[in-house]
N, C-alpha and C positions, 0 to 999 in steps of 0.2 A: 572504499576499492583501488586505490591506485597503488597496493601495491602488485594488484597483479599484474604481468605483463602479458602474455600469452592468449586469454580470454576475450575474445570481441564484445563487444559492449550490449550486446544481447545475453552471449553467457553470461555476461557480468550481473545483469538483471538478476537470470536464473539464478546466481549464485546467492542475491541479496534475495532474493522473493526465499530461499528456501532454509539458507545457514545467519540470513538474518545479519547487525553490521553489528555485534560485540566481534573486540579483536580475539577471543577469544576463543570463540566459537568461530571464526573464520579461520585459523591458522590450521584448522584439520583440513582446509582446505585442498589438493593436490593437483598443482594447472599441471603435474605430469597426464592426469586423466582427462576425462569428458565431465560435464558436470552432472552429469545425469549419474554416471560411475561413483562420484564423488558424495553424492546424493545418494544411492545405494549402502554404500561403503563404509560412511560415515555416521550416518542418521538410519536408515532402513535396519539393517542388520542389526542382529541381537547382540553381537559383536562389537556393534560401530563404539565408540568412542562418546557419543552423542544423541545414544539411544536413547540414554533413561533423565538426560539429565534436568527438564523442563519439573517432574514430576521428583526428583532427589532432589532440587533447586525448593519446589515448596511445602518439602516432606523439615527439610533445613530452616525456613522461616514462618512454617506454620502448625499450629494444633489440628487441625480438622484437614489436612492437604485435601480430600476427598470431597470434600465441597468443593471446594473452591475450583479443584482439576471440571469437574461437571460444570458449574458454569463457563469456563472456558473451552470446556468442550461448545456449548447451546452458542456461548458466540462466536465461534468455528461454526459453527453449524447455521451460520445468521443469525441464530435467534436474538438481534441487538438491544427489545427494549428490556425495558426493567419487569414489565409482564409477561414477556415471551419467554424473558432468559428464566423467573421464578417458575415458568410451570412447568420448560425443559429440564429445568434443577432438583423440581417437588419438592418448590421449596416456599418458604410466608414472603410475603412481598415486602413483610418489615427484616427478616434476617436476610435477604436477596442484598438489603440497603447497604446492612452490617459489608455481607464479605464482600460488595461493590467497593465498597472504598477502602477497604483494605488493599485489597487490588491496585487501584488506582494510589494507591501508597506508595507502594510497592513497585511502580512505575509498568505495571504491565497490561491494564488499560487505559482507553481514557475514554472519556462523554464526550459525543462533537455533538455540535446543535448546531442549527444552520447560521451560514454567515451573521442572515441579517437578525439576526434573535437568535444574539447567545444567551441568553435568562430565557430559552424557551423549554416546559419542561419537559416535550416531549423529547428527549435527546437519544439519542444512540449512544450503543457500547461495542468500541472493538477494540481487540489486541490489538498492542501496538507493536510488539517489535514481529518481524516477520517468520523469524524461526518459531516462533513459539507459535504462531496461525497455524505454521506449517503442521509443528508437533502433534496441536488439538485438531488439527482438519484431519490428518492424517496420519498419525504414528499412531498414535491415539485410539483409536478407530478402530483398526485393526493392527493390534497387538497380538490377537490368539495367530494369527497367522504369522506375521513377523518371528516371533517364539519359536516356532513353528523351521526359520528356514529358509521363511519363500520371499525373502526378501522383494527378490527382482519380477516375483508375481503380482506382490504386493502393485512395482512400481510400474509395471503395466496397467493394471488398477486401474488405480487412481492420473495416469496420463493427461486424459482426458477434465479432467477436476482439478488439476493444478494449474491449467490453463485459464480457467479462472479465477484462481486464485495471483498465480501471474498480471494477471487485468488490470486486481484491486493496488497490486503494488505498486506497478506503473502510473497507476492513478498520484500515487503518495510521491512517486520520484515527481513525478510535474509537475505539482502541487508545490514540494521542495525546490522544482527548479527553477520556478515561477517567482518562489518571495525572495529567493537568492538576484535574479536575471533587476529584480525589483531594487532591490537595495545597491543592484552597480547603473540600474537609472538606463537595464537595455531594455525593455518594454515602451512601446508608446502613449504612454499611458501611467504612469506616478502608480501605487496602490500602498490604502498606510494600514490595510490589513487585506490574510490569504486566508481560505479557506473551500468549503464544500458546501451548495443551498438545497436544499427543500425545500418545495409548499405545494401539498395536494398532490396529486400526478406529477410534478414537473420536481428536475434534476439535474443541476448541473455540478461536475466533478470537481474543475474547481471558478472561481470565482474570485476576484478581488476589487476593495471599493476604493473609491475616495472621494468625499462627497455622493452627490448622486449620480457618480457616474461610476458605471461597472470594466471591469473584464472579466470576461466569459469563455471560457476552455472545453472543449472535450477533448478525453483524452482516451483514445481508446490503441492496445497493444495490439494492430495489426496492422498488415500492409495496404495506405489506402491507396484505389486510384482517381484519378481527378473527380471524379464523376461523385464516387464517397463521401470525396471530402468534401465538397461543396452541400452535398444534400446534410450529411453531419451540420453544418455550418446556417442551412434555409431552416433547419428543426431546432436548434442552438440559439438564432434571432428569437423565433415565436415564442420557449423558450426566455428568453432573457426577459423579452416586454413584463413579462410578472413578479419579477424581484421589487420587490415591493420600494418606493425611495428614492428608487433610479429611473431618471429619465435622456440618459445617454450611456454610450455599448461600444466597448471592441471583442473584436469574437475571434477568436482565434481553436485552431487543434492541433492536438500533438498525436503522433503516433511512431509506430513503431518504424513507420518509411511511408511516406506519399509520394507519391508519383506527379511532376511536374508541380513542386513543391513553390517554387519559383513562381509560377500563377494567377497560386493564392495571394502568395504578401502580394502580387500588383495590383491584384482586386483588393487591399484593406485591408486585407486578415492578415493573423498573426501563424505561423505554420510550423513548425518542427519537430522535429524527428528523430529517435535515436540519436544519430549520431554529431544534433547539434546539441542535446544534452552533455554529453560525452566529454563533445571539443567546446560545452561555459566549464564541466566536473573539471577537465587538467587548467584549464585559466585557475581555474578559481584556487586547483590543488599548489600549482606552481607560484600563484602569487601570496598565499600563506605561508611557503618555504622561504620566502623572499625574506620578507614581513619578520618572518622566525630566527634567520641571517645575523 
């Protein structure tokens, strides 16, 4: 997203959460307009250039696109396990497995397992590209209203749910940033891999592992005051104790904005906000341009 010059880091998260990372889709974004207006005019409107893009793509690639669309809709609605997806799409487990494998081949979905158990049978499925997640989460369920020209009404009705979508996308952005920072040696510990972790009722957004040491970070799409950040870190320290095979932890929090960020850092934690992530992204882009020169 480095070619956008006018949008703030927060607005760029909105752009990525709705248009994804494909240059052909991002080219439709008009920076002279607000991100909200771009979403309405370029995706939601029935005359929008991206209004039917996922449907058209699936029709070109697959013989039975409707089945695949039903599966993608189920995943976008939080049905992430094999059994949940099969039930929501009205399919047998065997057929669902076949469809899911094809969607993985097309790079539209991925199967995610806890970072400590990559061979886990109970993996969850998620849509990879934010644009497809947005489309199946907000466009397809509202197709009838959008065809009637009610795109602005639809946008007003989905705004609250869109915030939840932003939170999930921000987690991905943070995980990618942590992985890149690890490569550059910017973290207080080395990590060999980065991913999500969950076990029973415990879940941590971002975990990096190196031997018996773990980096554990919570990512929140909100502005945190000092008390909220400390509370998150306290809860995180409890959850991190349950990571199997780990006996040493480095804890951190990432958010849209963190009040008194330096105090948290001085207390021995990682604290990164959107400005930090944006600064690191600019450094990475600049070094890439230098290496290509």
